[in-house]
Backbone as JSON Lines, residues from 0, in Angstrom:
{"i":0,"aa":"M","n":[-10.06,15.83,8.51],"ca":[-9.01,15.96,7.54],"c":[-9.34,15.03,6.38]}
{"i":1,"aa":"Y","n":[-9.18,15.52,5.17],"ca":[-9.48,14.74,3.99],"c":[-8.21,14.5,3.19]}
{"i":2,"aa":"N","n":[-8.14,13.35,2.59],"ca":[-7.02,13.01,1.71],"c":[-7.56,12.81,0.31]}
{"i":3,"aa":"T","n":[-6.87,13.35,-0.68],"ca":[-7.28,13.17,-2.05],"c":[-7.11,11.71,-2.43]}
{"i":4,"aa":"V","n":[-8.12,11.14,-3.01],"ca":[-8.03,9.75,-3.44],"c":[-7.71,9.69,-4.92]}
{"i":5,"aa":"F","n":[-8.45,10.39,-5.76],"ca":[-8.15,10.4,-7.18],"c":[-8.82,11.58,-7.86]}
{"i":6,"aa":"H","n":[-8.33,11.88,-9.04],"ca":[-8.9,12.94,-9.87],"c":[-9.5,12.29,-11.11]}
{"i":7,"aa":"Q","n":[-10.67,12.73,-11.49],"ca":[-11.31,12.18,-12.68],"c":[-12.21,13.25,-13.28]}
{"i":8,"aa":"N","n":[-12.06,13.48,-14.57],"ca":[-12.89,14.44,-15.3],"c":[-12.9,15.8,-14.61]}
{"i":9,"aa":"Y","n":[-11.74,16.27,-14.22],"ca":[-11.56,17.57,-13.59],"c":[-12.25,17.69,-12.23]}
{"i":10,"aa":"L","n":[-12.63,16.57,-11.65],"ca":[-13.22,16.57,-10.31],"c":[-12.26,15.87,-9.37]}
{"i":11,"aa":"T","n":[-12.18,16.35,-8.16],"ca":[-11.35,15.72,-7.15],"c":[-12.25,15.06,-6.13]}
{"i":12,"aa":"Y","n":[-12.01,13.79,-5.88],"ca":[-12.81,13.05,-4.91],"c":[-12.02,12.95,-3.61]}
{"i":13,"aa":"F","n":[-12.67,13.25,-2.5],"ca":[-12.03,13.22,-1.19],"c":[-12.68,12.13,-0.33]}
{"i":14,"aa":"V","n":[-11.85,11.49,0.44],"ca":[-12.33,10.47,1.37],"c":[-11.7,10.76,2.73]}
{"i":15,"aa":"P","n":[-12.49,10.84,3.78],"ca":[-11.89,11.09,5.09],"c":[-11.16,9.85,5.6]}
{"i":16,"aa":"K","n":[-9.9,10.01,5.95],"ca":[-9.13,8.92,6.53],"c":[-8.77,9.22,7.97]}
{"i":17,"aa":"I","n":[-8.61,10.49,8.28],"ca":[-8.24,10.89,9.63],"c":[-9.27,11.92,10.08]}
{"i":18,"aa":"I","n":[-9.91,11.66,11.17],"ca":[-10.95,12.56,11.66],"c":[-10.41,13.33,12.86]}
{"i":19,"aa":"E","n":[-10.66,14.61,12.87],"ca":[-10.19,15.47,13.95],"c":[-11.31,15.66,14.97]}
{"i":20,"aa":"F","n":[-10.97,15.49,16.24],"ca":[-11.87,15.81,17.34],"c":[-11.37,17.11,17.95]}
{"i":21,"aa":"F","n":[-12.27,18.09,18.07],"ca":[-11.86,19.39,18.59],"c":[-12.37,19.56,20.01]}
{"i":22,"aa":"E","n":[-11.46,19.79,20.94],"ca":[-11.79,20.02,22.34],"c":[-11.86,21.53,22.56]}
{"i":23,"aa":"I","n":[-13.04,22.03,22.83],"ca":[-13.23,23.47,23.04],"c":[-12.85,23.81,24.48]}
{"i":24,"aa":"T","n":[-11.89,24.72,24.63],"ca":[-11.48,25.17,25.96],"c":[-12.09,26.52,26.3]}
{"i":25,"aa":"N","n":[-12.45,27.29,25.29],"ca":[-13.08,28.59,25.51],"c":[-14.31,28.66,24.61]}
{"i":26,"aa":"P","n":[-15.5,28.42,25.17],"ca":[-16.7,28.4,24.35],"c":[-17.02,29.73,23.68]}
{"i":27,"aa":"V","n":[-16.64,30.82,24.28],"ca":[-16.94,32.13,23.71],"c":[-16.06,32.38,22.48]}
{"i":28,"aa":"A","n":[-14.79,32.15,22.63],"ca":[-13.86,32.39,21.52],"c":[-13.79,31.2,20.56]}
{"i":29,"aa":"Q","n":[-14.42,30.09,20.93],"ca":[-14.4,28.87,20.11],"c":[-12.95,28.42,19.83]}
{"i":30,"aa":"T","n":[-12.13,28.47,20.85],"ca":[-10.75,28.0,20.71],"c":[-10.57,26.74,21.53]}
{"i":31,"aa":"G","n":[-9.53,26.02,21.19],"ca":[-9.26,24.78,21.91],"c":[-8.14,24.02,21.28]}
{"i":32,"aa":"Y","n":[-8.19,22.72,21.44],"ca":[-7.12,21.85,20.96],"c":[-7.67,20.8,20.01]}
{"i":33,"aa":"P","n":[-7.05,20.65,18.85],"ca":[-7.46,19.56,17.96],"c":[-6.79,18.25,18.4]}
{"i":34,"aa":"H","n":[-7.52,17.17,18.33],"ca":[-7.0,15.84,18.65],"c":[-7.26,14.94,17.45]}
{"i":35,"aa":"I","n":[-6.25,14.24,17.04],"ca":[-6.39,13.31,15.93],"c":[-6.07,11.92,16.45]}
{"i":36,"aa":"V","n":[-6.97,11.0,16.2],"ca":[-6.8,9.63,16.65],"c":[-6.46,8.78,15.44]}
{"i":37,"aa":"L","n":[-5.31,8.15,15.5],"ca":[-4.9,7.23,14.44],"c":[-5.02,5.81,14.95]}
{"i":38,"aa":"T","n":[-5.52,4.95,14.12],"ca":[-5.64,3.55,14.47],"c":[-4.59,2.78,13.67]}
{"i":39,"aa":"P","n":[-3.53,2.33,14.31],"ca":[-2.47,1.67,13.54],"c":[-2.87,0.31,13.01]}
{"i":40,"aa":"F","n":[-3.73,-0.41,13.72],"ca":[-4.16,-1.73,13.28],"c":[-5.66,-1.72,13.06]}
{"i":41,"aa":"T","n":[-6.06,-1.5,11.83],"ca":[-7.49,-1.52,11.5],"c":[-7.88,-2.93,11.11]}
{"i":42,"aa":"T","n":[-9.16,-3.17,11.09],"ca":[-9.67,-4.47,10.67],"c":[-9.28,-4.76,9.22]}
{"i":43,"aa":"D","n":[-9.4,-3.74,8.37],"ca":[-9.07,-3.93,6.96],"c":[-7.6,-4.28,6.77]}
{"i":44,"aa":"E","n":[-6.72,-3.55,7.44],"ca":[-5.28,-3.81,7.31],"c":[-4.93,-5.19,7.83]}
{"i":45,"aa":"T","n":[-5.5,-5.57,8.95],"ca":[-5.23,-6.89,9.52],"c":[-5.78,-7.99,8.63]}
{"i":46,"aa":"L","n":[-6.93,-7.76,8.03],"ca":[-7.51,-8.74,7.11],"c":[-6.62,-8.94,5.9]}
{"i":47,"aa":"L","n":[-6.06,-7.85,5.37],"ca":[-5.17,-7.96,4.21],"c":[-3.84,-8.63,4.59]}
{"i":48,"aa":"C","n":[-3.38,-8.4,5.8],"ca":[-2.17,-9.11,6.27],"c":[-2.42,-10.6,6.35]}
{"i":49,"aa":"R","n":[-3.6,-10.98,6.84],"ca":[-3.93,-12.4,6.92],"c":[-4.09,-13.0,5.52]}
{"i":50,"aa":"A","n":[-4.68,-12.23,4.6],"ca":[-4.8,-12.71,3.22],"c":[-3.42,-12.96,2.63]}
{"i":51,"aa":"E","n":[-2.48,-12.06,2.89],"ca":[-1.11,-12.24,2.4],"c":[-0.47,-13.5,3.0]}
{"i":52,"aa":"A","n":[-0.71,-13.74,4.28],"ca":[-0.18,-14.94,4.92],"c":[-0.77,-16.2,4.29]}
{"i":53,"aa":"Y","n":[-2.06,-16.17,3.99],"ca":[-2.69,-17.32,3.32],"c":[-2.08,-17.55,1.94]}
{"i":54,"aa":"V","n":[-1.81,-16.47,1.23],"ca":[-1.2,-16.6,-0.11],"c":[0.18,-17.24,0.01]}
{"i":55,"aa":"L","n":[0.95,-16.8,0.98],"ca":[2.3,-17.36,1.15],"c":[2.24,-18.82,1.57]}
{"i":56,"aa":"K","n":[1.15,-19.23,2.22],"ca":[0.96,-20.65,2.57],"c":[0.3,-21.43,1.42]}
{"i":57,"aa":"K","n":[-0.01,-20.74,0.32],"ca":[-0.68,-21.3,-0.85],"c":[-2.1,-21.79,-0.54]}
{"i":58,"aa":"D","n":[-2.75,-21.16,0.41],"ca":[-4.15,-21.41,0.72],"c":[-4.96,-20.32,0.03]}
{"i":59,"aa":"Y","n":[-5.12,-20.47,-1.29],"ca":[-5.7,-19.4,-2.11],"c":[-7.18,-19.17,-1.83]}
{"i":60,"aa":"N","n":[-7.92,-20.21,-1.46],"ca":[-9.34,-20.03,-1.18],"c":[-9.55,-19.19,0.08]}
{"i":61,"aa":"A","n":[-8.74,-19.41,1.1],"ca":[-8.85,-18.59,2.32],"c":[-8.43,-17.15,2.03]}
{"i":62,"aa":"A","n":[-7.38,-16.99,1.21],"ca":[-6.95,-15.64,0.85],"c":[-8.03,-14.93,0.04]}
{"i":63,"aa":"A","n":[-8.66,-15.65,-0.88],"ca":[-9.74,-15.06,-1.69],"c":[-10.93,-14.68,-0.81]}
{"i":64,"aa":"R","n":[-11.2,-15.49,0.21],"ca":[-12.29,-15.17,1.14],"c":[-12.0,-13.85,1.87]}
{"i":65,"aa":"D","n":[-10.76,-13.69,2.37],"ca":[-10.4,-12.44,3.05],"c":[-10.42,-11.26,2.09]}
{"i":66,"aa":"L","n":[-9.89,-11.45,0.89],"ca":[-9.93,-10.37,-0.1],"c":[-11.37,-10.02,-0.46]}
{"i":67,"aa":"S","n":[-12.24,-11.02,-0.54],"ca":[-13.64,-10.77,-0.86],"c":[-14.33,-9.98,0.24]}
{"i":68,"aa":"Y","n":[-14.0,-10.27,1.5],"ca":[-14.54,-9.44,2.59],"c":[-14.15,-7.98,2.38]}
{"i":69,"aa":"W","n":[-12.89,-7.78,2.02],"ca":[-12.41,-6.41,1.8],"c":[-13.09,-5.79,0.59]}
{"i":70,"aa":"Y","n":[-13.22,-6.55,-0.52],"ca":[-13.89,-6.06,-1.73],"c":[-15.33,-5.65,-1.42]}
{"i":71,"aa":"L","n":[-16.05,-6.49,-0.68],"ca":[-17.45,-6.2,-0.37],"c":[-17.57,-4.93,0.47]}
{"i":72,"aa":"K","n":[-16.66,-4.74,1.41],"ca":[-16.7,-3.53,2.24],"c":[-16.45,-2.28,1.4]}
{"i":73,"aa":"K","n":[-15.66,-2.39,0.36],"ca":[-15.36,-1.24,-0.5],"c":[-16.37,-1.06,-1.62]}
{"i":74,"aa":"G","n":[-17.39,-1.91,-1.68],"ca":[-18.46,-1.75,-2.65],"c":[-18.29,-2.54,-3.93]}
{"i":75,"aa":"A","n":[-17.34,-3.47,-3.96],"ca":[-17.14,-4.32,-5.13],"c":[-17.74,-5.69,-4.86]}
{"i":76,"aa":"A","n":[-17.65,-6.56,-5.85],"ca":[-18.19,-7.9,-5.72],"c":[-17.13,-8.85,-5.17]}
{"i":77,"aa":"S","n":[-17.59,-9.9,-4.51],"ca":[-16.65,-10.9,-4.02],"c":[-16.14,-11.73,-5.19]}
{"i":78,"aa":"C","n":[-15.0,-12.35,-5.01],"ca":[-14.36,-13.13,-6.08],"c":[-13.84,-14.44,-5.53]}
{"i":79,"aa":"T","n":[-13.79,-15.42,-6.4],"ca":[-13.16,-16.69,-6.03],"c":[-11.66,-16.58,-6.3]}
{"i":80,"aa":"A","n":[-10.92,-17.54,-5.81],"ca":[-9.47,-17.55,-6.03],"c":[-9.16,-17.63,-7.52]}
{"i":81,"aa":"N","n":[-9.92,-18.43,-8.27],"ca":[-9.67,-18.55,-9.71],"c":[-9.95,-17.25,-10.45]}
{"i":82,"aa":"E","n":[-10.98,-16.52,-10.03],"ca":[-11.27,-15.22,-10.66],"c":[-10.16,-14.22,-10.39]}
{"i":83,"aa":"I","n":[-9.66,-14.2,-9.15],"ca":[-8.57,-13.28,-8.8],"c":[-7.31,-13.64,-9.57]}
{"i":84,"aa":"I","n":[-6.98,-14.91,-9.62],"ca":[-5.79,-15.36,-10.34],"c":[-5.9,-15.02,-11.81]}
{"i":85,"aa":"S","n":[-7.07,-15.25,-12.39],"ca":[-7.28,-14.93,-13.8],"c":[-7.13,-13.44,-14.07]}
{"i":86,"aa":"F","n":[-7.7,-12.62,-13.19],"ca":[-7.64,-11.16,-13.38],"c":[-6.21,-10.66,-13.32]}
{"i":87,"aa":"Y","n":[-5.44,-11.12,-12.35],"ca":[-4.09,-10.59,-12.16],"c":[-3.03,-11.34,-12.97]}
{"i":88,"aa":"S","n":[-3.41,-12.36,-13.7],"ca":[-2.42,-13.06,-14.53],"c":[-2.44,-12.59,-15.97]}
{"i":89,"aa":"E","n":[-3.45,-11.83,-16.35],"ca":[-3.56,-11.33,-17.72],"c":[-2.93,-9.96,-17.84]}
{"i":90,"aa":"P","n":[-1.7,-9.84,-18.37],"ca":[-1.07,-8.52,-18.49],"c":[-1.54,-7.72,-19.69]}
{"i":91,"aa":"T","n":[-2.4,-8.29,-20.54],"ca":[-2.76,-7.61,-21.77],"c":[-3.89,-6.61,-21.62]}
{"i":92,"aa":"G","n":[-4.65,-6.69,-20.57],"ca":[-5.72,-5.72,-20.39],"c":[-7.09,-6.31,-20.6]}
{"i":93,"aa":"N","n":[-8.1,-5.48,-20.45],"ca":[-9.48,-5.92,-20.63],"c":[-9.82,-6.01,-22.11]}
{"i":94,"aa":"N","n":[-10.96,-6.57,-22.41],"ca":[-11.39,-6.72,-23.8],"c":[-11.62,-5.39,-24.49]}
{"i":95,"aa":"D","n":[-11.94,-4.33,-23.73],"ca":[-12.2,-3.03,-24.33],"c":[-10.92,-2.22,-24.52]}
{"i":96,"aa":"G","n":[-9.76,-2.81,-24.24],"ca":[-8.49,-2.12,-24.48],"c":[-7.94,-1.38,-23.28]}
{"i":97,"aa":"T","n":[-8.73,-1.25,-22.2],"ca":[-8.21,-0.57,-21.02],"c":[-7.37,-1.55,-20.21]}
{"i":98,"aa":"P","n":[-6.28,-1.08,-19.64],"ca":[-5.43,-2.0,-18.88],"c":[-6.07,-2.4,-17.57]}
{"i":99,"aa":"R","n":[-5.73,-3.59,-17.12],"ca":[-6.22,-4.06,-15.83],"c":[-5.44,-3.4,-14.71]}
{"i":100,"aa":"C","n":[-6.02,-3.38,-13.54],"ca":[-5.36,-2.77,-12.38],"c":[-4.08,-3.53,-12.07]}
{"i":101,"aa":"D","n":[-2.97,-2.84,-12.06],"ca":[-1.66,-3.36,-11.7],"c":[-1.17,-4.5,-12.59]}
{"i":102,"aa":"A","n":[-2.03,-5.14,-13.35],"ca":[-1.58,-6.27,-14.15],"c":[-0.89,-5.8,-15.43]}
{"i":103,"aa":"S","n":[-1.21,-4.61,-15.9],"ca":[-0.62,-4.15,-17.15],"c":[0.83,-3.73,-16.98]}
{"i":104,"aa":"N","n":[1.22,-3.36,-15.79],"ca":[2.61,-2.94,-15.57],"c":[3.16,-3.62,-14.33]}
{"i":105,"aa":"R","n":[3.02,-4.93,-14.29],"ca":[3.47,-5.68,-13.12],"c":[4.97,-5.54,-12.94]}
{"i":106,"aa":"T","n":[5.35,-5.14,-11.78],"ca":[6.77,-5.05,-11.47],"c":[7.2,-6.37,-10.85]}
{"i":107,"aa":"P","n":[8.43,-6.79,-11.13],"ca":[8.85,-8.08,-10.57],"c":[9.0,-8.01,-9.06]}
{"i":108,"aa":"L","n":[8.75,-9.15,-8.44],"ca":[8.92,-9.27,-7.0],"c":[10.35,-9.75,-6.75]}
{"i":109,"aa":"N","n":[11.14,-8.95,-6.06],"ca":[12.55,-9.25,-5.84],"c":[12.77,-9.64,-4.39]}
{"i":110,"aa":"T","n":[12.32,-10.83,-4.03],"ca":[12.46,-11.29,-2.66],"c":[13.48,-12.41,-2.53]}
{"i":111,"aa":"G","n":[13.93,-12.97,-3.64],"ca":[14.82,-14.12,-3.59],"c":[14.05,-15.42,-3.43]}
{"i":112,"aa":"V","n":[12.72,-15.35,-3.45],"ca":[11.87,-16.53,-3.32],"c":[11.2,-16.76,-4.67]}
{"i":113,"aa":"A","n":[11.15,-18.01,-5.08],"ca":[10.48,-18.35,-6.35],"c":[9.01,-18.62,-6.07]}
{"i":114,"aa":"Y","n":[8.14,-17.82,-6.7],"ca":[6.7,-18.0,-6.58],"c":[6.18,-18.6,-7.87]}
{"i":115,"aa":"D","n":[5.18,-19.48,-7.76],"ca":[4.55,-19.98,-8.99],"c":[3.61,-18.9,-9.51]}
{"i":116,"aa":"S","n":[3.06,-19.11,-10.69],"ca":[2.26,-18.06,-11.34],"c":[0.99,-17.74,-10.55]}
{"i":117,"aa":"D","n":[0.32,-18.76,-9.99],"ca":[-0.89,-18.5,-9.21],"c":[-0.57,-17.7,-7.96]}
{"i":118,"aa":"Q","n":[0.52,-18.06,-7.29],"ca":[0.9,-17.36,-6.08],"c":[1.29,-15.91,-6.39]}
{"i":119,"aa":"T","n":[1.98,-15.71,-7.5],"ca":[2.36,-14.35,-7.91],"c":[1.12,-13.49,-8.16]}
{"i":120,"aa":"S","n":[0.14,-14.06,-8.85],"ca":[-1.1,-13.31,-9.13],"c":[-1.83,-12.96,-7.85]}
{"i":121,"aa":"M","n":[-1.87,-13.89,-6.91],"ca":[-2.54,-13.62,-5.64],"c":[-1.78,-12.57,-4.83]}
{"i":122,"aa":"I","n":[-0.44,-12.61,-4.89],"ca":[0.35,-11.59,-4.2],"c":[0.05,-10.21,-4.78]}
{"i":123,"aa":"Y","n":[-0.04,-10.13,-6.11],"ca":[-0.38,-8.85,-6.74],"c":[-1.76,-8.37,-6.31]}
{"i":124,"aa":"A","n":[-2.71,-9.29,-6.14],"ca":[-4.05,-8.9,-5.69],"c":[-3.99,-8.31,-4.28]}
{"i":125,"aa":"V","n":[-3.23,-8.96,-3.4],"ca":[-3.1,-8.46,-2.03],"c":[-2.37,-7.11,-2.03]}
{"i":126,"aa":"L","n":[-1.29,-7.01,-2.81],"ca":[-0.54,-5.75,-2.86],"c":[-1.39,-4.61,-3.41]}
{"i":127,"aa":"H","n":[-2.24,-4.92,-4.38],"ca":[-3.13,-3.91,-4.94],"c":[-4.12,-3.43,-3.87]}
{"i":128,"aa":"A","n":[-4.7,-4.37,-3.14],"ca":[-5.65,-3.99,-2.08],"c":[-4.94,-3.2,-0.98]}
{"i":129,"aa":"R","n":[-3.73,-3.62,-0.61],"ca":[-2.98,-2.9,0.42],"c":[-2.59,-1.5,-0.06]}
{"i":130,"aa":"R","n":[-2.34,-1.37,-1.36],"ca":[-2.0,-0.06,-1.92],"c":[-3.2,0.89,-1.81]}
{"i":131,"aa":"V","n":[-4.37,0.38,-2.11],"ca":[-5.59,1.2,-2.01],"c":[-5.9,1.51,-0.55]}
{"i":132,"aa":"E","n":[-5.79,0.52,0.31],"ca":[-6.12,0.69,1.72],"c":[-5.17,1.65,2.42]}
{"i":133,"aa":"G","n":[-3.91,1.62,2.05],"ca":[-2.91,2.43,2.74],"c":[-2.58,3.74,2.09]}
{"i":134,"aa":"I","n":[-3.46,4.22,1.22],"ca":[-3.15,5.47,0.51],"c":[-2.96,6.6,1.52]}
{"i":135,"aa":"H","n":[-1.91,7.35,1.37],"ca":[-1.54,8.49,2.22],"c":[-1.18,8.1,3.66]}
{"i":136,"aa":"D","n":[-0.94,6.82,3.92],"ca":[-0.58,6.39,5.26],"c":[0.9,6.09,5.41]}
{"i":137,"aa":"G","n":[1.59,5.86,4.31],"ca":[2.99,5.48,4.38],"c":[3.2,3.99,4.55]}
{"i":138,"aa":"T","n":[2.13,3.22,4.58],"ca":[2.27,1.78,4.76],"c":[2.69,1.06,3.49]}
{"i":139,"aa":"R","n":[2.59,1.72,2.36],"ca":[3.02,1.12,1.09],"c":[4.53,0.87,1.12]}
{"i":140,"aa":"W","n":[5.26,1.7,1.86],"ca":[6.72,1.56,1.92],"c":[7.11,0.19,2.46]}
{"i":141,"aa":"L","n":[6.34,-0.37,3.37],"ca":[6.63,-1.7,3.91],"c":[6.54,-2.76,2.82]}
{"i":142,"aa":"D","n":[5.53,-2.65,1.96],"ca":[5.41,-3.6,0.84],"c":[6.53,-3.41,-0.17]}
{"i":143,"aa":"I","n":[6.9,-2.16,-0.43],"ca":[7.98,-1.87,-1.38],"c":[9.28,-2.48,-0.9]}
{"i":144,"aa":"K","n":[9.56,-2.36,0.38],"ca":[10.79,-2.93,0.94],"c":[10.72,-4.46,0.98]}
{"i":145,"aa":"R","n":[9.6,-5.01,1.43],"ca":[9.48,-6.45,1.6],"c":[9.56,-7.2,0.27]}
{"i":146,"aa":"Y","n":[8.95,-6.65,-0.77],"ca":[8.93,-7.34,-2.06],"c":[9.93,-6.78,-3.06]}
{"i":147,"aa":"G","n":[10.74,-5.82,-2.66],"ca":[11.77,-5.28,-3.54],"c":[11.2,-4.65,-4.8]}
{"i":148,"aa":"I","n":[10.18,-3.84,-4.65],"ca":[9.49,-3.22,-5.78],"c":[10.23,-1.93,-6.15]}
{"i":149,"aa":"A","n":[10.48,-1.75,-7.43],"ca":[11.09,-0.51,-7.92],"c":[10.04,0.61,-7.86]}
{"i":150,"aa":"V","n":[10.51,1.82,-7.53],"ca":[9.61,2.96,-7.35],"c":[10.11,4.12,-8.21]}
{"i":151,"aa":"E","n":[9.18,4.82,-8.82],"ca":[9.52,6.02,-9.58],"c":[8.72,7.19,-9.03]}
{"i":152,"aa":"H","n":[9.43,8.24,-8.6],"ca":[8.8,9.45,-8.08],"c":[8.92,10.55,-9.13]}
{"i":153,"aa":"N","n":[7.8,11.09,-9.56],"ca":[7.82,12.19,-10.5],"c":[8.09,13.49,-9.75]}
{"i":154,"aa":"V","n":[9.02,14.26,-10.26],"ca":[9.4,15.53,-9.66],"c":[9.06,16.64,-10.64]}
{"i":155,"aa":"Y","n":[8.39,17.67,-10.18],"ca":[7.98,18.77,-11.04],"c":[9.21,19.44,-11.63]}
{"i":156,"aa":"N","n":[9.2,19.66,-12.94],"ca":[10.28,20.32,-13.68],"c":[11.63,19.62,-13.52]}
{"i":157,"aa":"S","n":[11.61,18.33,-13.41],"ca":[12.85,17.58,-13.26],"c":[12.62,16.14,-13.73]}
{"i":158,"aa":"D","n":[13.72,15.43,-13.87],"ca":[13.61,14.02,-14.22],"c":[13.07,13.24,-13.02]}
{"i":159,"aa":"P","n":[12.34,12.16,-13.28],"ca":[11.85,11.37,-12.15],"c":[12.99,10.7,-11.39]}
{"i":160,"aa":"I","n":[12.77,10.48,-10.12],"ca":[13.72,9.76,-9.28],"c":[13.29,8.3,-9.27]}
{"i":161,"aa":"V","n":[14.19,7.43,-9.65],"ca":[13.89,6.01,-9.71],"c":[14.68,5.29,-8.62]}
{"i":162,"aa":"L","n":[13.98,4.55,-7.8],"ca":[14.6,3.7,-6.79],"c":[14.43,2.26,-7.23]}
{"i":163,"aa":"E","n":[15.51,1.63,-7.61],"ca":[15.47,0.24,-8.08],"c":[15.2,-0.69,-6.9]}
{"i":164,"aa":"A","n":[15.09,-1.97,-7.19],"ca":[14.71,-2.95,-6.19],"c":[15.62,-2.94,-4.97]}
{"i":165,"aa":"N","n":[16.93,-2.94,-5.18],"ca":[17.87,-3.01,-4.06],"c":[18.62,-1.7,-3.87]}
{"i":166,"aa":"D","n":[17.99,-0.59,-4.15],"ca":[18.62,0.71,-4.02],"c":[18.92,1.0,-2.55]}
{"i":167,"aa":"L","n":[20.14,1.4,-2.27],"ca":[20.54,1.66,-0.89],"c":[19.81,2.85,-0.28]}
{"i":168,"aa":"R","n":[19.24,3.72,-1.11],"ca":[18.51,4.87,-0.58],"c":[17.2,4.47,0.09]}
{"i":169,"aa":"K","n":[16.78,3.22,-0.09],"ca":[15.57,2.74,0.57],"c":[15.8,2.43,2.05]}
{"i":170,"aa":"A","n":[17.05,2.35,2.45],"ca":[17.36,2.05,3.86],"c":[17.01,3.25,4.73]}
{"i":171,"aa":"I","n":[16.38,2.98,5.84],"ca":[16.07,4.04,6.79],"c":[17.33,4.33,7.6]}
{"i":172,"aa":"Q","n":[17.69,5.6,7.66],"ca":[18.93,5.96,8.34],"c":[18.75,5.86,9.86]}
{"i":173,"aa":"L","n":[19.83,5.5,10.51],"ca":[19.83,5.41,11.97],"c":[19.71,6.81,12.56]}
{"i":174,"aa":"P","n":[19.14,6.95,13.75],"ca":[19.01,8.27,14.36],"c":[20.37,8.89,14.66]}
{"i":175,"aa":"E","n":[20.4,10.21,14.63],"ca":[21.64,10.96,14.88],"c":[22.23,10.63,16.25]}
{"i":176,"aa":"E","n":[21.38,10.44,17.25],"ca":[21.86,10.14,18.59],"c":[22.64,8.83,18.63]}
{"i":177,"aa":"V","n":[22.21,7.86,17.85],"ca":[22.89,6.56,17.81],"c":[24.23,6.69,17.1]}
{"i":178,"aa":"L","n":[24.26,7.48,16.02],"ca":[25.5,7.64,15.26],"c":[26.54,8.45,16.02]}
{"i":179,"aa":"M","n":[26.11,9.43,16.81],"ca":[27.04,10.32,17.51],"c":[27.44,9.8,18.9]}
{"i":180,"aa":"A","n":[26.78,8.79,19.4],"ca":[27.09,8.27,20.74],"c":[28.5,7.67,20.75]}
{"i":181,"aa":"P","n":[29.16,7.72,21.91],"ca":[30.48,7.08,22.0],"c":[30.35,5.59,21.65]}
{"i":182,"aa":"G","n":[31.19,5.15,20.77],"ca":[31.11,3.77,20.31],"c":[29.86,3.53,19.48]}
{"i":183,"aa":"G","n":[29.36,4.61,18.85],"ca":[28.12,4.52,18.08],"c":[28.25,3.63,16.86]}
{"i":184,"aa":"M","n":[27.17,3.42,16.22],"ca":[27.12,2.54,15.06],"c":[27.46,3.3,13.79]}
{"i":185,"aa":"E","n":[27.83,2.56,12.77],"ca":[28.08,3.15,11.46],"c":[26.75,3.46,10.79]}
{"i":186,"aa":"P","n":[26.68,4.55,10.04],"ca":[25.43,4.86,9.33],"c":[25.15,3.84,8.23]}
{"i":187,"aa":"N","n":[23.88,3.68,7.93],"ca":[23.52,2.8,6.82],"c":[24.08,3.38,5.52]}
{"i":188,"aa":"P","n":[24.63,2.53,4.66],"ca":[25.18,3.05,3.39],"c":[24.07,3.6,2.51]}
{"i":189,"aa":"R","n":[24.38,4.69,1.82],"ca":[23.39,5.29,0.92],"c":[23.99,5.5,-0.43]}
């Protein structure tokens, strides 16, 4: 199974994220059962979680080391903490006029915690890497909830749907069985 990663110059680039194993039960008819194996905790995801923990502890060199491991695996160059902070602290863009990744439209972090500028830049670096790593996995939603990031969904032939930082629609609704049970719980407000 392939997931679209990006479109560029009318070409679509595909990267396999989920591989299907096919168990043949009838060799003549070539029929059987598809099996898909998902790995919930990959090395890359765990490495980025640890980098985020280092950033929250303000150990920027350790976070930069973990981010550099991830960068190298993806084919980019390793970076020092100062290089990462410099890249994500400049909202004006590159010298050639192209905007920097995520830095040109930085959304505020709405956690109720005050971060200094270096810590904020490092958090954006981790969030950017987690966004790339978790494409089509649904793991971005955890970052959106944790950091209170506003989200805009474009809808074909309609106005975009905007979910602000503390929008009640971000709450996951309780299962129907829990709501309908005798003495059940109240549904999450929406």
